[in-house]
VOBA-296606 format. One record per residue (C-alpha): residue in one letter; y, z, x; residue number from 1. Coordinates in steps of 0.2 Angstrom, whole numbers. Each point is the difference from the previous one (the first is absolute). Example, Ala and Ser with C-alpha at 12.3 -4.5 7.8 and 13.67 -1.06 7.14 Angstrom:
("A" (-22 39 62) 1)
("S" (17 -3 6) 2)
This chain:
("M" (322 664 122) 1)
("E" (18 7 0) 2)
("L" (15 0 10) 3)
("I" (5 16 10) 4)
("K" (18 4 -4) 5)
("S" (12 13 6) 6)
("R" (17 4 -6) 7)
("A" (16 3 11) 8)
("L" (16 8 -7) 9)
("Q" (16 -3 10) 10)
("Y" (18 -4 -1) 11)
("A" (5 -18 0) 12)
("T" (17 -9 0) 13)
("V" (3 -8 -17) 14)
("S" (16 -8 4) 15)
("C" (12 -1 15) 16)
("A" (17 -8 -1) 17)
("S" (16 -2 8) 18)
("T" (15 -5 -11) 19)
("S" (19 -3 1) 20)
("H" (12 5 -13) 21)
("E" (19 0 -4) 22)
("E" (11 11 -10) 23)
("S" (19 1 -3) 24)
("L" (13 12 -7) 25)
("D" (18 -2 -5) 26)
("A" (10 15 2) 27)
("I" (18 6 -3) 28)
("V" (10 9 14) 29)
("P" (3 18 -6) 30)
("D" (18 5 -3) 31)
("T" (0 12 15) 32)
("F" (-3 -15 12) 33)
("P" (13 -13 5) 34)
("D" (-2 -18 -5) 35)
("I" (-11 -12 11) 36)
("E" (9 -10 12) 37)
("T" (-15 -6 11) 38)
("I" (-18 4 -1) 39)
("C" (-7 4 18) 40)
("C" (-18 3 -4) 41)
("A" (-13 7 -11) 42)
("L" (-14 12 6) 43)
("G" (-13 9 -8) 44)
("S" (-19 5 -2) 45)
("L" (-14 -1 -13) 46)
("E" (-7 14 -10) 47)
("I" (-17 -2 -9) 48)
("R" (-1 12 -15) 49)
("E" (-15 -6 -10) 50)
("K" (-15 -11 0) 51)
("L" (-10 -4 -15) 52)
("V" (-17 -10 0) 53)
("Q" (-2 -11 -15) 54)
("T" (-13 -13 -4) 55)
("D" (2 -14 13) 56)
("R" (17 6 6) 57)
("V" (9 15 8) 58)
("M" (17 6 -5) 59)
("V" (11 7 14) 60)
("S" (17 8 -4) 61)
("G" (13 8 10) 62)
("N" (18 -1 7) 63)
("I" (9 -9 13) 64)
("R" (13 13 6) 65)
("G" (15 -11 8) 66)
("T" (16 4 7) 67)
("L" (14 -12 0) 68)
("V" (12 1 14) 69)
("Y" (17 -8 -2) 70)
("K" (18 0 5) 71)
("G" (12 6 -13) 72)
("E" (16 -9 -5) 73)
("Q" (11 15 5) 74)
("G" (-7 0 17) 75)
("G" (-7 16 8) 76)
("P" (-18 4 5) 77)
("L" (-15 -10 -6) 78)
("C" (-7 4 -18) 79)
("A" (-18 3 -3) 80)
("L" (-5 -1 -18) 81)
("D" (-18 5 -6) 82)
("S" (-9 -10 -13) 83)
("T" (-18 0 -6) 84)
("I" (-9 -16 -5) 85)
("P" (-16 5 -11) 86)
("F" (-15 -12 1) 87)
("A" (-16 -3 -9) 88)
("A" (-11 -12 8) 89)
("L" (-16 -8 -7) 90)
("V" (-13 -4 13) 91)
("E" (-15 -11 -5) 92)
("A" (-17 9 4) 93)
("R" (-14 -9 -8) 94)
("G" (-15 10 -3) 95)
("C" (8 17 0) 96)
("K" (-1 13 -14) 97)
("G" (10 15 -5) 98)
("Q" (-11 13 9) 99)
("D" (1 -9 17) 100)
("L" (8 7 15) 101)
("V" (16 -9 6) 102)
("F" (10 2 16) 103)
("V" (17 -8 2) 104)
("K" (12 -2 15) 105)
("G" (17 -7 -2) 106)
("S" (14 -6 11) 107)
("L" (18 -6 -2) 108)
("H" (3 -17 8) 109)
("R" (18 -3 -5) 110)
("L" (14 8 -9) 111)
("E" (16 -11 -4) 112)
("G" (16 5 -7) 113)
("R" (13 -11 -8) 114)
("M" (17 3 -8) 115)
("L" (3 -6 -18) 116)
("N" (17 6 -1) 117)
("P" (9 15 9) 118)
("R" (-8 12 -13) 119)
("K" (-17 -7 -1) 120)
("F" (-14 -5 11) 121)
("T" (-19 -6 0) 122)
("L" (-14 6 11) 123)
("R" (-15 -11 2) 124)
("A" (-16 7 8) 125)
("Q" (-15 -10 7) 126)
("F" (-15 11 3) 127)
("G" (-19 -1 3) 128)
("L" (-15 9 -7) 129)
("E" (-17 1 7) 130)
("T" (-12 5 -13) 131)
("Q" (-19 5 2) 132)
("V" (-11 5 -14) 133)
("C" (-17 8 3) 134)
("A" (-14 6 -11) 135)
("P" (-18 6 2) 136)
("K" (-13 -13 -2) 137)
("E" (-19 1 -1) 138)
("Y" (-10 -13 10) 139)
("E" (-18 -5 -2) 140)
("V" (-10 -4 16) 141)
("C" (-16 -9 -2) 142)
("Q" (-11 6 15) 143)
("G" (-17 -7 -2) 144)
("I" (-15 -3 -12) 145)
("R" (-12 13 -6) 146)
("N" (-18 -3 -6) 147)
("G" (1 -19 4) 148)
("E" (-17 -1 10) 149)
("E" (-10 -7 -15) 150)
("E" (12 -14 -2) 151)
("G" (0 -3 19) 152)
("M" (19 3 1) 153)
("Q" (8 -1 17) 154)
("A" (17 7 2) 155)
("L" (14 -3 13) 156)
("T" (12 15 3) 157)
("Q" (14 2 12) 158)
("T" (9 16 5) 159)
("F" (19 0 -2) 160)
("S" (14 12 4) 161)
("F" (12 3 -14) 162)
("E" (17 9 0) 163)
("S" (-1 14 -12) 164)
("A" (16 7 -7) 165)
("L" (-8 16 -7) 166)
("S" (15 8 -8) 167)
("M" (19 -3 -1) 168)
("K" (14 11 -6) 169)
("E" (19 -1 -1) 170)
("K" (11 16 2) 171)
("G" (18 2 -1) 172)
("F" (10 12 11) 173)
("S" (18 4 4) 174)
("L" (9 6 15) 175)
("H" (17 10 0) 176)
("E" (9 3 17) 177)
("D" (17 4 6) 178)
("V" (4 -9 16) 179)
("R" (16 4 10) 180)
("Q" (12 -14 3) 181)
("K" (0 -5 18) 182)
("S" (18 -8 0) 183)
("P" (15 11 3) 184)
("E" (9 -11 -13) 185)
("G" (-12 5 -14) 186)
("S" (7 8 -16) 187)
("T" (-5 3 -18) 188)
("G" (12 -14 -5) 189)
("D" (-10 -13 9) 190)
("K" (-10 -13 -11) 191)
("A" (-18 -5 2) 192)
("L" (0 -19 -2) 193)
("R" (-18 -3 4) 194)
("T" (-15 11 3) 195)
("C" (-18 -5 5) 196)
("C" (-15 8 7) 197)
("K" (-19 -4 4) 198)
("L" (-15 12 1) 199)
("V" (-10 1 16) 200)
("T" (-17 7 1) 201)
("E" (-4 10 16) 202)
("D" (-17 8 -5) 203)
("I" (-13 -3 -13) 204)
("R" (-15 12 -3) 205)
("V" (-14 -2 -12) 206)
("I" (-10 15 -5) 207)
("S" (-11 4 -15) 208)
("G" (9 -6 -15) 209)
("K" (17 -1 8) 210)
("V" (11 -11 11) 211)
("M" (14 9 11) 212)
("L" (15 -10 5) 213)
("R" (13 5 12) 214)
("G" (15 -11 5) 215)
("S" (19 -2 -2) 216)
("A" (13 -8 -10) 217)
("Q" (12 -10 11) 218)
("G" (16 -9 -6) 219)
("E" (18 -1 1) 220)
("A" (16 0 -11) 221)
("L" (15 -12 3) 222)
("L" (15 11 -4) 223)
("L" (19 -5 -4) 224)
("R" (10 14 10) 225)
("Q" (14 7 -11) 226)
("S" (11 5 15) 227)
("T" (-1 -17 9) 228)
("G" (-5 -13 -12) 229)
("A" (-14 -5 12) 230)
("M" (-18 -3 -3) 231)
("E" (-13 11 10) 232)
("K" (-19 3 -1) 233)
("E" (-8 17 -1) 234)
("S" (-19 0 3) 235)
("F" (-13 13 -4) 236)
("S" (-19 4 2) 237)
("I" (-8 12 -13) 238)
("P" (-18 6 3) 239)
("Y" (-12 1 -14) 240)
("S" (-18 5 -4) 241)
("Q" (-10 -4 -15) 242)
("I" (-18 3 -7) 243)
("V" (-8 -13 -11) 244)
("E" (-16 5 -9) 245)
("L" (-12 -14 -1) 246)
("E" (-17 2 -9) 247)
("G" (-14 -5 12) 248)
("A" (10 0 16) 249)
("E" (-10 6 15) 250)
("E" (3 3 18) 251)
("G" (-3 -16 10) 252)
("D" (7 -11 -14) 253)
("T" (15 -11 3) 254)
("A" (16 3 -10) 255)
("Q" (13 -14 -2) 256)
("V" (17 5 -5) 257)
("E" (15 -9 -8) 258)
("Y" (17 7 -4) 259)
("S" (14 -6 -13) 260)
("V" (17 8 2) 261)
("K" (6 0 -18) 262)
("N" (16 8 4) 263)
("C" (11 5 14) 264)
("A" (16 8 -2) 265)
("C" (12 13 8) 266)
("N" (15 11 -4) 267)
("L" (13 6 11) 268)
("S" (3 18 1) 269)
("S" (7 13 13) 270)
("D" (-1 18 4) 271)
("E" (8 11 14) 272)
("E" (-9 -10 13) 273)
("G" (6 -16 -6) 274)
("P" (-5 -15 -10) 275)
("F" (-18 -5 -4) 276)
("L" (-10 -13 -10) 277)
("S" (-11 6 -14) 278)
("W" (-15 -12 0) 279)
("D" (-10 -2 -16) 280)
("I" (-15 -12 3) 281)
("A" (-13 -4 -13) 282)
("A" (-16 -10 4) 283)
("D" (-17 -5 -5) 284)
("V" (-15 0 12) 285)
("M" (-16 -10 -4) 286)
("V" (-15 6 9) 287)
("S" (-18 -8 -1) 288)
("I" (-16 5 8) 289)
("H" (-11 -13 9) 290)
("R" (-17 1 6) 291)
("P" (-11 -15 5) 292)
("V" (-16 -2 -9) 293)
("Q" (-15 -12 2) 294)
("Y" (-10 -8 -13) 295)
("E" (-16 -11 0) 296)
("V" (5 -16 -11) 297)
("L" (-12 -11 -8) 298)
("M" (5 -17 6) 299)
("D" (-14 -12 -6) 300)
("A" (-18 1 -7) 301)
("F" (-15 -11 -4) 302)
("S" (-18 1 -6) 303)
("T" (-15 -6 9) 304)
("K" (-10 -2 -16) 305)
("G" (12 -9 -11) 306)
("G" (18 -5 -5) 307)
("C" (14 13 -3) 308)
("T" (18 -1 -5) 309)
("L" (13 9 9) 310)
("Q" (18 5 -5) 311)
("Q" (13 3 14) 312)
("E" (17 7 -1) 313)
("P" (13 5 12) 314)
("L" (0 19 5) 315)
("D" (17 6 -2) 316)
("L" (-2 15 11) 317)
("P" (12 -1 14) 318)
("L" (-8 -3 17) 319)
("A" (5 10 15) 320)
("R" (18 -4 5) 321)
("C" (6 -9 15) 322)
("E" (16 6 6) 323)
("R" (12 -8 12) 324)
("E" (17 4 9) 325)
("A" (11 -13 5) 326)
("S" (18 -4 2) 327)
("A" (13 -14 0) 328)
("E" (16 -1 10) 329)
("M" (15 -2 -11) 330)
("R" (15 -10 7) 331)
("A" (13 -4 -13) 332)
("T" (18 -3 1) 333)
("L" (11 7 -14) 334)
("S" (17 -8 -4) 335)
("P" (12 13 -7) 336)
("P" (17 -7 -6) 337)
("E" (13 -3 13) 338)
("Q" (11 15 -5) 339)
("A" (-13 11 5) 340)
("D" (6 8 16) 341)
("A" (-13 14 3) 342)
("L" (-16 7 -6) 343)
("L" (0 17 -9) 344)
("D" (-18 2 -6) 345)
("W" (-15 -11 -5) 346)
("S" (-16 2 -10) 347)
("A" (-15 -10 -3) 348)
("S" (-13 -1 -14) 349)
("V" (-17 -9 -2) 350)
("K" (2 -13 -14) 351)
("S" (-16 -8 1) 352)
("C" (-16 1 11) 353)
("G" (-16 -10 -1) 354)
("A" (-15 -7 10) 355)
("I" (-13 -14 -2) 356)
("G" (-15 8 9) 357)
("K" (-10 -15 2) 358)
("E" (14 -9 9) 359)
("G" (6 15 10) 360)
("V" (18 -2 -6) 361)
("A" (11 14 -5) 362)
("H" (18 -3 -7) 363)
("G" (14 10 -8) 364)
("E" (19 1 -4) 365)
("V" (11 14 5) 366)
("C" (17 4 -8) 367)
("V" (14 5 12) 368)
("N" (16 9 -6) 369)
("L" (14 0 12) 370)
("L" (15 12 -2) 371)
("C" (14 -7 11) 372)
("M" (18 5 4) 373)
("T" (14 -13 -2) 374)
("G" (14 -3 12) 375)
("D" (11 11 -11) 376)
("G" (-12 14 0) 377)
("Q" (-8 -3 -17) 378)
("P" (-18 1 -3) 379)
("M" (-9 -15 -7) 380)
("Q" (-18 -5 -4) 381)
("Y" (-12 -14 4) 382)
("D" (-18 -4 -5) 383)
("Q" (-12 -12 6) 384)
("V" (-19 -3 -2) 385)
("V" (-10 -5 15) 386)
("S" (-18 -6 1) 387)
("W" (-13 3 13) 388)
("E" (-18 -5 3) 389)
("G" (-14 6 11) 390)
("H" (-18 -4 5) 391)
("F" (-16 10 2) 392)
("P" (-19 -4 2) 393)
("P" (-6 -7 -17) 394)
("M" (-9 11 -12) 395)
("E" (-13 -3 -14) 396)
("G" (8 -6 -16) 397)
("E" (16 -7 -6) 398)
("D" (9 15 -4) 399)
("C" (2 16 9) 400)
("L" (12 15 -2) 401)
("C" (15 0 12) 402)
("Q" (12 14 3) 403)
("C" (14 -2 12) 404)
("D" (11 12 10) 405)
("I" (18 -6 5) 406)
("S" (5 17 8) 407)
("G" (0 -9 17) 408)
("L" (14 -12 -4) 409)
("S" (17 2 9) 410)
("L" (16 -9 -3) 411)
("K" (13 -6 13) 412)
("W" (18 -4 -3) 413)
("A" (9 -12 11) 414)
("D" (15 -11 -3) 415)
("G" (-2 1 -19) 416)
("A" (-18 -5 0) 417)
("C" (-15 12 -3) 418)
("Q" (-17 -2 8) 419)
("L" (-15 8 -9) 420)
("T" (-14 2 12) 421)
("G" (-16 10 2) 422)
("P" (-18 1 -6) 423)
("V" (-5 -1 -17) 424)
("A" (-17 11 0) 425)
("F" (-12 -5 -14) 426)
("H" (-16 9 -5) 427)
("L" (-13 -11 -8) 428)
("T" (-15 5 -11) 429)
("G" (-14 -12 -5) 430)
("Q" (-18 -1 -3) 431)
("S" (-12 0 15) 432)
("G" (-11 -14 -8) 433)
("K" (-2 -13 -13) 434)
("P" (-3 6 -19) 435)
("V" (-18 6 -4) 436)
("R" (-10 -8 -14) 437)
("Q" (-14 10 -6) 438)
("V" (-15 -3 -12) 439)
("V" (4 9 -17) 440)
("D" (-15 -7 -10) 441)
("C" (-17 -7 4) 442)
("Q" (-12 -6 -13) 443)
("M" (-17 -9 2) 444)
("D" (0 -18 -7) 445)
("E" (-17 -2 -9) 446)
("N" (3 -18 -3) 447)
("A" (2 -4 19) 448)
("P" (-15 -8 8) 449)
("A" (-10 10 13) 450)
("P" (6 -4 17) 451)
("A" (-10 -13 10) 452)
("R" (-11 7 14) 453)
("P" (-6 -10 15) 454)
("K" (-18 -1 3) 455)
("A" (1 8 17) 456)
("S" (3 18 2) 457)
("L" (12 -3 14) 458)
("I" (13 -14 4) 459)
("L" (11 -3 15) 460)
("R" (18 -5 -2) 461)
("R" (15 -3 11) 462)
("A" (15 9 -6) 463)
("E" (15 -10 -5) 464)
("G" (18 5 4) 465)
("G" (6 16 -10) 466)
("E" (-17 4 -7) 467)
("T" (-5 19 -1) 468)
("V" (-17 8 -3) 469)
("W" (6 4 -18) 470)
("L" (4 -19 -4) 471)
("L" (-17 -5 7) 472)
("A" (-9 13 -10) 473)
("K" (9 -5 -16) 474)
("S" (-3 -19 3) 475)
("F" (-19 3 2) 476)
("R" (-1 15 -12) 477)
("T" (-8 11 12) 478)
("S" (5 18 7) 479)
("P" (14 1 13) 480)
("G" (-10 15 7) 481)
("D" (-15 -11 3) 482)
("I" (10 -13 9) 483)
("M" (8 13 12) 484)
("A" (-17 8 4) 485)
("A" (-8 -17 4) 486)
("N" (14 -5 12) 487)
("H" (3 18 7) 488)
("L" (18 0 -6) 489)
("E" (10 16 -1) 490)
("T" (13 -6 -12) 491)
("G" (1 -13 -14) 492)
("G" (16 -7 6) 493)
("A" (4 -18 6) 494)
("L" (-13 -10 9) 495)
("E" (4 -11 14) 496)
("K" (0 -19 -3) 497)
("G" (-16 -8 4) 498)
("Q" (-10 17 1) 499)
("L" (-18 -2 -4) 500)
("V" (-3 12 -15) 501)
("M" (-17 5 -8) 502)
("I" (0 1 -18) 503)
("P" (-15 10 -7) 504)
("F" (-6 0 -18) 505)
("Q" (-10 14 -9) 506)
("R" (-16 -6 -9) 507)
């Protein structure tokens, strides 16, 4: 007697974490800039430069590129002073190793500037990192028993659908594009205070060994106009296409795509046709190939001729995924300072997002940054964190992956107060069933007494609640197939309570 075993190799998530970090920098005002009278705001963006997987942790390094906007003591237009805050963040990732695949997304939640003296200031940044570590893993599936007839072995197997991530690959790519400024006020002396973009997939095609992506990079820059001292936005949309080679990919497979914008920067230039923005975007794309597979899993076993010892363990192979789309309605009142007279610009970023699948509850926090104008025409900054909660039909298991989209939020300014409203759409991914336990070892127990046999070759018994053909056969040490044949049953599932069942015994 031996167990029938097969092996499955697929990519699995080793660690997944969302962490918050802080960094600060003290800097001196250059001699070419006037003294600081009042700091108006600090704006910037996050740049990921390097990521390194170590044992049980991931090191992520990069820069916060910040711009301090202030009013000089000598009057005149606003001053915009660039500073770079380097960071090196350690993220705990238990179980990961140096050769594993790591994917990191970052977002800048808040950048605050404070004056220490007229020639010195400090910048403090709060940012978040989403770190996912994946690695190929071999799974062993026990599917049945071979050559067990002599010992009278009976096996219970069940077919399960599993989500198989056959291959996974990360690819870095960059976009370079010159985009003409739309505003007639534009000039090469303008200053980019803040830049941001997102990558939107418009088409995915899986062919033999390759995944073809087509989409666009969409974003904007907040500019400080040299000619007027006003702040204006310039938006852009840059098309892109990428081919990611993935071993084992076949037509008909499902490709999942995630992007991480590592850097989004622009330089201001001009030619005979006028000023334009030269955009430089660096990004990573993570592509994984998924294909549903089915396995017969050995759930239980017994012998009709003697005792046997079973060892059962959880089967870690992920079950087929259950995906849900839901949304929560955001209604939050923001309270900027009284001196804020009008709204210039605003931005929002996801600080946290999670869900409890069994309870059907999703929740998260959003960081909102307001750039306002005071009554005397000076910009000022205000930040606030707001919470949201949504509900969805419960899913199996306590934990599930929750990703939220806040692009539908809108901000309304009225009488010095702001109303943040709109849908928070969230996508939920969990398992479609309870964890599976499989038999991993089965040995005959020579010291166990032989099963007691009734004198009759057939007995009648009324089924109790929750009983199945398998449970009856195991209790009476007889064949489930014989019970099904004697009672003309097509399946060995649950029996009706009180149902009269004939239990035959072989002599």
